[in-house]
C-alpha positions as YAML, in Angstrom:
chain: A
units: angstrom
residues:
- id: 1
  name: MET
  ca: [-21.79, -9.54, 0.34]
- id: 2
  name: LEU
  ca: [-20.43, -9.79, -3.92]
- id: 3
  name: GLU
  ca: [-18.10, -12.24, -4.88]
- id: 4
  name: CYS
  ca: [-15.80, -10.06, -7.29]
- id: 5
  name: TYR
  ca: [-12.71, -12.80, -7.92]
- id: 6
  name: TYR
  ca: [-11.46, -14.65, -10.74]
- id: 7
  name: ALA
  ca: [-10.24, -18.04, -11.38]
- id: 8
  name: ASP
  ca: [-6.92, -16.42, -12.84]
- id: 9
  name: VAL
  ca: [-6.09, -14.15, -10.07]
- id: 10
  name: ALA
  ca: [-3.61, -16.17, -9.12]
- id: 11
  name: GLN
  ca: [-1.65, -15.80, -12.76]
- id: 12
  name: SER
  ca: [-1.29, -12.04, -11.89]
- id: 13
  name: VAL
  ca: [0.85, -12.29, -9.20]
- id: 14
  name: VAL
  ca: [3.22, -15.46, -10.46]
- id: 15
  name: HIS
  ca: [5.72, -12.96, -11.56]
- id: 16
  name: LEU
  ca: [5.91, -11.69, -7.62]
- id: 17
  name: ILE
  ca: [6.63, -15.60, -6.93]
- id: 18
  name: ARG
  ca: [9.38, -16.34, -9.28]
- id: 19
  name: ASN
  ca: [12.37, -16.27, -8.10]
- id: 20
  name: GLN
  ca: [11.72, -15.61, -4.03]
- id: 21
  name: LYS
  ca: [11.97, -18.05, -0.88]
- id: 22
  name: VAL
  ca: [9.10, -20.16, -0.58]
- id: 23
  name: ALA
  ca: [7.88, -21.60, 3.03]
- id: 24
  name: SER
  ca: [7.51, -24.75, 2.40]
- id: 25
  name: SER
  ca: [8.45, -26.39, 5.80]
- id: 26
  name: ASN
  ca: [5.57, -28.84, 5.71]
- id: 27
  name: LEU
  ca: [6.33, -30.53, 2.33]
- id: 28
  name: ALA
  ca: [8.16, -30.89, -0.28]
- id: 29
  name: ILE
  ca: [8.85, -29.64, -3.06]
- id: 30
  name: SER
  ca: [10.41, -31.10, -6.39]
- id: 31
  name: SER
  ca: [10.95, -29.35, -9.57]
- id: 32
  name: ASN
  ca: [10.26, -32.20, -11.87]
- id: 33
  name: GLN
  ca: [7.23, -33.11, -10.05]
- id: 34
  name: ALA
  ca: [3.83, -31.23, -8.95]
- id: 35
  name: THR
  ca: [2.96, -31.11, -5.27]
- id: 36
  name: SER
  ca: [-0.15, -30.78, -4.02]
- id: 37
  name: PHE
  ca: [-0.88, -29.31, -0.51]
- id: 38
  name: LYS
  ca: [-4.27, -28.25, 0.87]
- id: 39
  name: GLY
  ca: [-5.61, -27.05, -2.64]
- id: 40
  name: VAL
  ca: [-2.49, -25.31, -3.31]
- id: 41
  name: THR
  ca: [-0.47, -26.68, -5.86]
- id: 42
  name: PHE
  ca: [3.73, -26.45, -6.08]
- id: 43
  name: MET
  ca: [5.67, -26.34, -9.60]
- id: 44
  name: LYS
  ca: [8.33, -24.17, -10.94]
- id: 45
  name: VAL
  ca: [6.00, -22.08, -10.16]
- id: 46
  name: ILE
  ca: [2.68, -21.62, -7.95]
- id: 47
  name: LYS
  ca: [-0.60, -22.47, -9.66]
- id: 48
  name: LYS
  ca: [-3.35, -20.89, -6.22]
- id: 49
  name: PRO
  ca: [-6.96, -22.11, -7.55]
- id: 50
  name: SER
  ca: [-9.70, -19.20, -7.10]
- id: 51
  name: SER
  ca: [-11.21, -22.32, -4.95]
- id: 52
  name: SER
  ca: [-8.18, -21.92, -2.33]
- id: 53
  name: PHE
  ca: [-9.19, -18.62, -1.56]
- id: 54
  name: GLU
  ca: [-11.70, -17.26, 1.57]
- id: 55
  name: LEU
  ca: [-13.46, -14.07, 1.68]
- id: 56
  name: ASN
  ca: [-13.29, -12.00, 4.51]
- id: 57
  name: SER
  ca: [-13.36, -8.70, 5.74]
- id: 58
  name: ALA
  ca: [-10.97, -6.08, 5.42]
- id: 59
  name: HIS
  ca: [-9.55, -3.90, 7.78]
- id: 60
  name: GLY
  ca: [-13.04, -3.11, 9.91]
- id: 61
  name: GLY
  ca: [-14.23, -1.71, 7.26]
- id: 62
  name: GLU
  ca: [-16.97, -2.59, 4.77]
- id: 63
  name: GLY
  ca: [-15.39, -3.71, 1.71]
- id: 64
  name: THR
  ca: [-14.14, -7.68, 1.64]
- id: 65
  name: LYS
  ca: [-10.95, -9.09, 1.15]
- id: 66
  name: LYS
  ca: [-9.07, -12.85, -1.07]
- id: 67
  name: VAL
  ca: [-5.46, -13.35, 0.76]
- id: 68
  name: LEU
  ca: [-3.65, -14.42, -2.35]
- id: 69
  name: VAL
  ca: [-0.30, -14.36, -0.32]
- id: 70
  name: ALA
  ca: [0.41, -15.14, 3.02]
- id: 71
  name: GLU
  ca: [2.72, -14.00, 6.11]
- id: 72
  name: ASN
  ca: [5.83, -15.95, 5.41]
- id: 73
  name: GLU
  ca: [4.42, -17.72, 2.06]
- id: 74
  name: ILE
  ca: [8.14, -15.58, 0.19]
- id: 75
  name: SER
  ca: [10.43, -13.73, 2.22]
- id: 76
  name: ASN
  ca: [9.84, -10.34, 2.67]
- id: 77
  name: VAL
  ca: [6.14, -10.05, 1.78]
- id: 78
  name: GLN
  ca: [3.73, -9.91, 4.45]
- id: 79
  name: GLY
  ca: [0.81, -10.81, 1.79]
- id: 80
  name: ILE
  ca: [-1.02, -10.21, -0.69]
- id: 81
  name: THR
  ca: [-4.69, -9.32, -1.18]
- id: 82
  name: LYS
  ca: [-7.01, -8.89, -4.04]
- id: 83
  name: SER
  ca: [-9.88, -6.49, -2.07]
- id: 84
  name: CYS
  ca: [-13.41, -4.79, -3.56]
- id: 85
  name: LEU
  ca: [-15.92, -1.70, -2.38]
- id: 86
  name: GLU
  ca: [-18.66, -1.94, -3.05]
- id: 87
  name: PRO
  ca: [-19.63, 2.04, -4.41]
- id: 88
  name: GLY
  ca: [-19.88, 4.47, -1.17]
- id: 89
  name: ALA
  ca: [-18.23, 1.82, 1.40]
- id: 90
  name: ALA
  ca: [-14.66, 2.61, 2.46]
- id: 91
  name: PHE
  ca: [-11.35, 0.85, 4.86]
- id: 92
  name: SER
  ca: [-11.65, 1.91, 7.93]
- id: 93
  name: TRP
  ca: [-8.92, 4.77, 9.02]
- id: 94
  name: HIS
  ca: [-5.56, 2.00, 9.53]
- id: 95
  name: LYS
  ca: [-2.23, 2.19, 9.35]
- id: 96
  name: HIS
  ca: [0.55, -0.46, 9.33]
- id: 97
  name: ASP
  ca: [3.73, -0.32, 11.37]
- id: 98
  name: ASP
  ca: [4.65, -3.63, 10.75]
- id: 99
  name: CYS
  ca: [5.12, -2.55, 7.02]
- id: 100
  name: THR
  ca: [4.72, -1.00, 3.51]
- id: 101
  name: GLU
  ca: [1.48, -1.70, 1.83]
- id: 102
  name: CYS
  ca: [1.18, -1.42, -1.47]
- id: 103
  name: MET
  ca: [-2.09, -0.43, -4.01]
- id: 104
  name: TYR
  ca: [-2.64, -1.37, -7.72]
- id: 105
  name: VAL
  ca: [-6.28, -0.41, -9.00]
- id: 106
  name: LEU
  ca: [-7.51, -2.81, -11.20]
- id: 107
  name: GLN
  ca: [-11.60, -1.15, -11.40]
- id: 108
  name: GLY
  ca: [-13.84, 1.75, -10.47]
- id: 109
  name: ASN
  ca: [-12.33, 4.80, -8.35]
- id: 110
  name: GLY
  ca: [-12.32, 6.38, -5.55]
- id: 111
  name: THR
  ca: [-10.11, 8.40, -2.92]
- id: 112
  name: ILE
  ca: [-7.16, 7.97, -1.36]
- id: 113
  name: ARG
  ca: [-7.83, 10.04, 2.34]
- id: 114
  name: ASP
  ca: [-4.24, 10.11, 4.27]
- id: 115
  name: GLU
  ca: [-3.44, 12.52, 7.09]
- id: 116
  name: ASP
  ca: [-3.09, 15.18, 4.72]
- id: 117
  name: ASP
  ca: [-5.04, 15.54, 2.16]
- id: 118
  name: THR
  ca: [-7.35, 13.42, -0.20]
- id: 119
  name: TYR
  ca: [-6.56, 12.28, -3.51]
- id: 120
  name: PRO
  ca: [-8.64, 10.88, -6.95]
- id: 121
  name: PHE
  ca: [-8.08, 6.94, -8.04]
- id: 122
  name: SER
  ca: [-8.94, 5.39, -10.68]
- id: 123
  name: VAL
  ca: [-7.84, 2.42, -12.85]
- id: 124
  name: GLY
  ca: [-4.22, 1.89, -13.49]
- id: 125
  name: ASP
  ca: [-3.41, 4.09, -10.52]
- id: 126
  name: PHE
  ca: [-0.41, 2.74, -7.48]
- id: 127
  name: PHE
  ca: [-0.30, 4.05, -4.21]
- id: 128
  name: ILE
  ca: [2.17, 3.73, -1.77]
- id: 129
  name: PHE
  ca: [1.15, 3.45, 1.93]
- id: 130
  name: PRO
  ca: [4.87, 3.82, 3.77]
- id: 131
  name: ARG
  ca: [4.52, 2.32, 7.37]
- id: 132
  name: GLY
  ca: [3.17, 4.02, 10.05]
- id: 133
  name: VAL
  ca: [1.03, 6.00, 7.85]
- id: 134
  name: TYR
  ca: [-2.74, 6.55, 8.08]
- id: 135
  name: HIS
  ca: [-5.33, 5.82, 4.91]
- id: 136
  name: GLU
  ca: [-9.05, 4.98, 4.37]
- id: 137
  name: PRO
  ca: [-9.75, 4.33, 0.21]
- id: 138
  name: GLN
  ca: [-13.14, 4.97, -0.11]
- id: 139
  name: ASN
  ca: [-14.74, 4.61, -3.58]
- id: 140
  name: THR
  ca: [-16.99, 7.11, -4.79]
- id: 141
  name: GLY
  ca: [-18.05, 6.29, -7.13]
- id: 142
  name: THR
  ca: [-20.81, 3.69, -9.19]
- id: 143
  name: GLU
  ca: [-19.35, 0.75, -9.67]
- id: 144
  name: LEU
  ca: [-17.03, -1.75, -7.69]
- id: 145
  name: VAL
  ca: [-13.27, -1.33, -6.68]
- id: 146
  name: LYS
  ca: [-10.74, -3.81, -7.10]
- id: 147
  name: ALA
  ca: [-7.79, -3.96, -6.44]
- id: 148
  name: ILE
  ca: [-4.55, -6.13, -5.66]
- id: 149
  name: PHE
  ca: [-2.99, -4.70, -2.03]
- id: 150
  name: ILE
  ca: [0.98, -6.10, -1.70]
- id: 151
  name: ARG
  ca: [2.37, -6.03, 2.36]
- id: 152
  name: ILE
  ca: [5.73, -5.46, 2.35]
- id: 153
  name: LYS
  ca: [8.03, -6.59, 5.60]
...
């Protein structure tokens, strides 16, 4: 599988973490001192080095993802992932009954299929998939698609 993640990816979600309640049941977070736990540094902002993210398959499809924020790590956020699709690949037809999912396209182009139609996407496009709506992202282009997915409870 193609490794498609950069060390600065955590910085792209830091603004989402500010002013949110961060789960800290296994460590004490001091506002004056950085604390590390499992490779993650907790300060007034939270830094997660790229080496702390595991590469996983996504929705049983042909794409990959890295979980940037796990469920219960930030209140009201089920997770944030950076996902990749090779040319011709697609995530399987799926829905989320327990959250609304948002997709922000970082690179590449393709289509999103839902129950009604198929919609093209390119860099900078943003999609909102409400709870229970089936959808299927597909890379119809010639370059790797990279996107950030945010799942909101």
